[in-house]
SERO-4910 file (N, C-alpha, C, O; in steps of 0.05 Angstrom, whole numbers):
BEGIN
 pado doro    nc1    nc2    nc3   cac1   cac2   cac3    cc1    cc2    cc3    oc1    oc2    oc3
  Unk    A   2254   2624    581   2267   2606    594   2269   2599    616   2282   2579    623
  Unk    A   2254   2620    635   2257   2610    667   2239   2588    671   2243   2574    691
  Unk    A   2216   2582    653   2199   2561    661   2215   2534    654   2212   2513    667
  Unk    A   2234   2537    629   2249   2513    621   2270   2503    648   2274   2481    658
  Unk    A   2280   2527    652   2306   2520    673   2295   2513    701   2310   2501    716
  Unk    A   2266   2519    710   2256   2509    730   2247   2478    731   2252   2462    749
  Unk    A   2233   2475    706   2225   2447    699   2252   2428    702   2250   2408    717
  Unk    A   2273   2433    690   2299   2415    690   2308   2413    718   2316   2392    726
  Unk    A   2307   2434    734   2321   2435    757   2298   2417    775   2306   2401    792
  Unk    A   2273   2421    773   2251   2406    788   2250   2374    781   2245   2357    798
  Unk    A   2256   2368    751   2256   2335    745   2273   2332    727   2268   2341    705
  Unk    A   2297   2319    732   2316   2314    715   2308   2291    702   2326   2283    687
  Unk    A   2291   2277    703   2278   2258    682   2264   2267    658   2262   2251    640
  Unk    A   2254   2292    655   2244   2303    630   2257   2297    612   2281   2296    616
  Unk    A   2247   2290    587   2262   2288    558   2259   2313    547   2240   2327    554
  Unk    A   2275   2321    529   2277   2346    515   2247   2345    499   2240   2368    493
  Unk    A   2231   2327    492   2210   2330    482   2188   2336    499   2170   2352    493
  Unk    A   2190   2324    522   2170   2332    542   2174   2362    552   2155   2378    555
  Unk    A   2201   2366    556   2207   2399    568   2195   2414    541   2184   2435    548
  Unk    A   2194   2409    517   2187   2425    495   2158   2431    498   2147   2453    497
  Unk    A   2146   2406    501   2116   2406    506   2104   2425    528   2084   2439    525
  Unk    A   2119   2422    552   2107   2439    572   2115   2467    574   2104   2483    589
  Unk    A   2139   2472    559   2144   2505    557   2135   2513    528   2142   2535    520
  Unk    A   2124   2500    515   2114   2516    484   2140   2522    465   2138   2538    446
  Unk    A   2162   2508    471   2181   2514    456   2186   2492    439   2172   2473    447
  Unk    A   2204   2486    413   2205   2467    397   2229   2451    410   2246   2461    424
  Unk    A   2228   2426    406   2253   2411    411   2280   2421    408   2299   2419    423
  Unk    A   2278   2433    381   2305   2447    372   2314   2464    392   2337   2463    401
  Unk    A   2293   2481    401   2300   2505    418   2306   2497    444   2323   2510    457
  Unk    A   2295   2478    453   2304   2467    482   2329   2459    477   2346   2473    488
  Unk    A   2340   2436    459   2361   2430    450   2384   2452    453   2403   2450    469
  Unk    A   2380   2470    438   2400   2494    436   2402   2512    460   2424   2524    464
  Unk    A   2382   2514    476   2384   2524    500   2400   2507    525   2415   2516    542
  Unk    A   2390   2482    521   2413   2464    540   2437   2464    533   2455   2465    550
  Unk    A   2443   2463    507   2472   2462    497   2488   2491    506   2512   2492    514
  Unk    A   2470   2514    503   2486   2541    514   2487   2540    544   2506   2551    555
  Unk    A   2469   2530    558   2475   2532    583   2500   2511    594   2517   2517    611
  Unk    A   2498   2487    582   2523   2473    585   2548   2489    579   2567   2488    594
  Unk    A   2548   2502    559   2573   2517    546   2582   2536    563   2606   2543    566
  Unk    A   2557   2548    577   2563   2572    595   2568   2567    628   2570   2582    647
  Unk    A   2570   2539    624   2574   2526    659   2549   2527    680   2550   2520    703
  Unk    A   2529   2537    667   2504   2536    677   2492   2505    690   2482   2501    712
  Unk    A   2497   2486    667   2485   2463    674   2508   2450    680   2527   2450    663
  Unk    A   2512   2435    706   2542   2419    710   2533   2394    712   2551   2381    721
  Unk    A   2512   2378    707   2504   2349    705   2480   2350    717   2469   2370    727
  Unk    A   2470   2320    717   2446   2313    724   2449   2289    744   2462   2269    740
  Unk    A   2436   2292    763   2432   2277    787   2405   2269    797   2386   2285    798
  Unk    A   2403   2241    807   2383   2232    823   2381   2242    850   2403   2247    860
  Unk    A   2361   2246    863   2356   2249    890   2353   2228    900   2336   2212    891
  Unk    A   2368   2223    921   2367   2193    937   2361   2200    968   2373   2217    982
  Unk    A   2337   2184    976   2331   2188   1004   2347   2170   1017   2339   2146   1016
  Unk    A   2370   2174   1032   2387   2161   1040   2374   2148   1064   2384   2126   1070
  Unk    A   2357   2156   1078   2344   2148   1101   2333   2120   1096   2336   2103   1113
  Unk    A   2321   2115   1074   2311   2091   1061   2331   2070   1054   2321   2048   1048
  Unk    A   2354   2073   1053   2377   2057   1043   2387   2043   1068   2397   2057   1085
  Unk    A   2384   2014   1071   2389   1997   1094   2421   2009   1104   2424   2022   1124
  Unk    A   2442   2002   1086   2467   2009   1092   2479   2039   1083   2501   2043   1073
  Unk    A   2461   2056   1088   2468   2087   1081   2496   2098   1092   2505   2089   1113
  Unk    A   2507   2116   1079   2528   2129   1084   2518   2151   1105   2495   2159   1106
  Unk    A   2541   2158   1125   2536   2182   1140   2543   2214   1124   2563   2219   1111
  Unk    A   2521   2230   1130   2526   2257   1122   2531   2277   1141   2514   2280   1159
  Unk    A   2549   2288   1141   2554   2314   1161   2558   2341   1147   2569   2344   1126
  Unk    A   2544   2362   1166   2554   2387   1155   2575   2397   1169   2575   2395   1194
  Unk    A   2597   2409   1155   2617   2420   1176   2621   2453   1167   2626   2462   1144
  Unk    A   2616   2466   1189   2624   2497   1189   2652   2503   1192   2664   2493   1211
  Unk    A   2666   2517   1174   2695   2520   1172   2695   2549   1173   2679   2563   1161
  Unk    A   2716   2557   1190   2720   2587   1191   2750   2588   1180   2768   2575   1191
  Unk    A   2753   2605   1157   2782   2604   1147   2791   2634   1147   2775   2653   1149
  Unk    A   2818   2637   1143   2831   2660   1137   2833   2667   1113   2845   2652   1097
  Unk    A   2818   2693   1104   2825   2700   1075   2848   2705   1069   2862   2718   1084
  Unk    A   2859   2695   1043   2882   2699   1032   2886   2726   1016   2869   2733    999
  Unk    A   2914   2744   1023   2914   2768   1009   2915   2761    974   2931   2747    962
  Unk    A   2895   2775    964   2894   2779    934   2879   2752    928   2874   2749    904
  Unk    A   2872   2737    941   2854   2716    936   2825   2709    948   2807   2695    937
  Unk    A   2824   2722    974   2802   2721    992   2802   2693    998   2821   2680   1005
  Unk    A   2774   2685    995   2768   2654   1007   2769   2635    983   2767   2611    986
  Unk    A   2770   2646    959   2762   2625    936   2788   2604    933   2783   2581    929
  Unk    A   2813   2612    936   2834   2588    931   2830   2569    949   2827   2546    942
  Unk    A   2828   2577    978   2825   2557    998   2797   2542    994   2799   2517    996
  Unk    A   2771   2554    990   2756   2544    986   2748   2520    964   2731   2503    966
  Unk    A   2768   2526    943   2771   2508    921   2787   2482    929   2781   2460    921
  Unk    A   2807   2487    946   2827   2470    952   2811   2449    967   2815   2425    960
  Unk    A   2791   2454    988   2777   2444   1007   2753   2422    987   2749   2398    989
  Unk    A   2743   2443    968   2723   2424    956   2729   2402    936   2711   2389    924
  Unk    A   2753   2400    934   2769   2380    919   2769   2354    936   2773   2334    922
  Unk    A   2765   2351    959   2767   2326    975   2743   2310    968   2721   2321    969
  Unk    A   2747   2281    960   2727   2267    956   2708   2268    974   2684   2266    966
  Unk    A   2712   2269    998   2688   2268   1019   2666   2292   1016   2642   2292   1020
  Unk    A   2685   2313   1006   2662   2338   1002   2644   2334    979   2654   2330    956
  Unk    A   2617   2336    982   2594   2333    964   2587   2359    960   2574   2363    940
  Unk    A   2593   2381    976   2582   2407    973   2600   2428    987   2607   2420   1009
  Unk    A   2608   2450    980   2622   2466    992   2616   2495    983   2619   2502    959
  Unk    A   2607   2512   1005   2591   2541    998   2604   2564   1015   2612   2558   1038
  Unk    A   2605   2585   1007   2615   2610   1023   2592   2617   1038   2571   2617   1026
  Unk    A   2591   2623   1060   2566   2630   1074   2572   2657   1095   2592   2661   1108
  Unk    A   2552   2673   1094   2553   2694   1115   2549   2683   1141   2538   2661   1141
  Unk    A   2559   2698   1170   2553   2689   1192   2586   2686   1205   2606   2695   1195
  Unk    A   2583   2669   1229   2605   2667   1247   2625   2647   1234   2647   2646   1244
  Unk    A   2617   2629   1212   2637   2613   1199   2634   2619   1172   2614   2629   1162
  Unk    A   2656   2611   1161   2659   2621   1125   2644   2600   1108   2624   2606   1095
  Unk    A   2655   2573   1106   2650   2555   1091   2623   2540   1108   2619   2542   1132
  Unk    A   2610   2526   1089   2594   2498   1101   2600   2481   1079   2594   2485   1056
  Unk    A   2613   2461   1091   2616   2438   1076   2594   2414   1082   2585   2410   1105
  Unk    A   2586   2400   1060   2571   2374   1063   2589   2352   1055   2601   2350   1034
  Unk    A   2590   2335   1075   2607   2311   1065   2592   2284   1070   2574   2281   1086
  Unk    A   2603   2264   1055   2591   2238   1058   2610   2216   1063   2627   2211   1045
  Unk    A   2610   2204   1080   2627   2182   1083   2617   2151   1093   2592   2147   1092
  Unk    A   2629   2133   1102   2618   2106   1108   2615   2109   1138   2598   2094   1148
  Unk    A   2629   2124   1155   2621   2119   1186   2626   2140   1199   2638   2156   1185
  Unk    A   2622   2148   1222   2633   2172   1237   2660   2175   1241   2671   2197   1243
  Unk    A   2671   2158   1241   2701   2156   1250   2714   2168   1221   2735   2182   1224
  Unk    A   2705   2164   1197   2717   2178   1175   2710   2207   1175   2723   2223   1161
  Unk    A   2688   2215   1190   2680   2245   1193   2703   2260   1209   2714   2280   1201
  Unk    A   2709   2248   1233   2728   2252   1247   2753   2253   1239   2767   2273   1243
  Unk    A   2762   2229   1225   2791   2233   1212   2791   2254   1193   2812   2266   1191
  Unk    A   2770   2263   1176   2773   2281   1158   2780   2304   1170   2800   2317   1162
  Unk    A   2763   2311   1192   2765   2337   1208   2793   2344   1222   2803   2366   1224
  Unk    A   2801   2322   1231   2823   2325   1251   2851   2319   1233   2872   2331   1239
  Unk    A   2851   2301   1213   2874   2294   1200   2877   2310   1173   2898   2313   1162
  Unk    A   2853   2322   1164   2855   2334   1136   2850   2363   1143   2870   2378   1143
  Unk    A   2826   2373   1149   2819   2396   1153   2836   2418   1171   2841   2441   1164
  Unk    A   2843   2407   1193   2854   2419   1214   2879   2427   1204   2887   2450   1207
  Unk    A   2897   2406   1188   2923   2411   1181   2924   2429   1162   2948   2436   1158
  Unk    A   2903   2442   1143   2901   2458   1122   2911   2488   1134   2898   2499   1151
  Unk    A   2937   2501   1123   2941   2527   1133   2917   2545   1125   2907   2541   1103
  Unk    A   2909   2561   1139   2888   2580   1142   2860   2569   1151   2842   2584   1155
  Unk    A   2857   2546   1153   2834   2537   1172   2841   2538   1196   2861   2529   1207
  Unk    A   2814   2558   1210   2818   2570   1239   2798   2548   1258   2804   2541   1281
  Unk    A   2782   2543   1249   2760   2525   1265   2739   2514   1249   2729   2526   1231
  Unk    A   2732   2486   1256   2710   2480   1252   2691   2469   1271   2698   2461   1293
  Unk    A   2662   2467   1261   2644   2456   1278   2630   2436   1261   2622   2444   1239
  Unk    A   2626   2409   1268   2612   2388   1256   2583   2382   1264   2575   2380   1288
  Unk    A   2569   2380   1244   2536   2374   1257   2529   2344   1238   2537   2343   1214
  Unk    A   2518   2325   1247   2512   2305   1237   2483   2301   1230   2465   2305   1246
  Unk    A   2477   2292   1200   2447   2290   1195   2436   2274   1208   2451   2255   1213
  Unk    A   2414   2271   1217   2397   2250   1233   2373   2240   1218   2365   2217   1219
  Unk    A   2362   2259   1204   2338   2250   1187   2338   2274   1161   2345   2297   1165
  Unk    A   2329   2265   1138   2325   2285   1119   2297   2290   1115   2283   2270   1112
  Unk    A   2287   2308   1114   2258   2316   1107   2253   2326   1086   2229   2323   1079
  Unk    A   2271   2343   1067   2272   2352   1039   2296   2355   1034   2313   2362   1051
  Unk    A   2302   2350   1006   2329   2354    995   2321   2364    965   2302   2354    953
  Unk    A   2340   2388    955   2339   2396    932   2311   2402    919   2309   2400    895
  Unk    A   2289   2410    936   2265   2416    929   2245   2391    925   2223   2392    915
  Unk    A   2256   2372    934   2239   2342    939   2233   2335    964   2251   2333    981
  Unk    A   2204   2331    970   2196   2326    998   2198   2301    998   2189   2288    979
  Unk    A   2213   2289   1027   2213   2259   1033   2194   2252   1051   2193   2229   1060
  Unk    A   2172   2275   1059   2154   2261   1077   2135   2237   1065   2127   2241   1042
  Unk    A   2128   2216   1076   2118   2194   1059   2085   2200   1067   2077   2209   1088
  Unk    A   2072   2192   1047   2044   2198   1044   2031   2189   1067   2013   2203   1076
  Unk    A   2038   2167   1080   2019   2156   1105   2025   2172   1127   2009   2171   1146
  Unk    A   2048   2188   1130   2050   2202   1151   2030   2217   1160   2016   2224   1141
  Unk    A   2023   2226   1183   2002   2244   1192   2014   2273   1184   2037   2281   1184
  Unk    A   1989   2288   1175   1992   2312   1169   1999   2331   1192   2014   2351   1189
  Unk    A   1986   2325   1214   1985   2349   1236   1999   2327   1262   1995   2303   1265
  Unk    A   2014   2346   1279   2019   2327   1303   1993   2325   1321   1974   2341   1322
  Unk    A   1996   2304   1334   1971   2297   1352   1969   2316   1378   1989   2324   1390
  Unk    A   1945   2322   1385   1942   2344   1405   1930   2325   1431   1910   2311   1432
  Unk    A   1946   2328   1449   1942   2311   1477   1927   2330   1499   1936   2353   1500
  Unk    A   1907   2324   1515   1904   2340   1539   1917   2348   1559   1906   2362   1576
***
């Protein structure tokens, strides 16, 4: 089932028939496994991987490190779930290191990032501090390489 999982993860466009052919499973076995993974919450949806750098009117992405105070009896979970529910947040993960949460946000402009940080995050009880990083260029996302074929493989060497 590991092969099926990896194929699905790396190419969301494959049909159940194509998945069956590439894994040696029957279509019914693939369908049953996919249904089971959906029931267990392993599969949460299907998405296209969009290369935002290629879109003329692209939205702004930012990573926000958030330091939070764990709650008695709930740790980080309750506050992390609350923060993850904001529309601007497209990803929220608990991390080790000097900050606790890493948020990926997507908005129309940098002012909306600032507004989200200053007027929303900073006012939540339990949020201690934040640090914001703006995405300037994406080279790889979700295992998909965004380097164009015509780009040079090696950096030029100058004397």
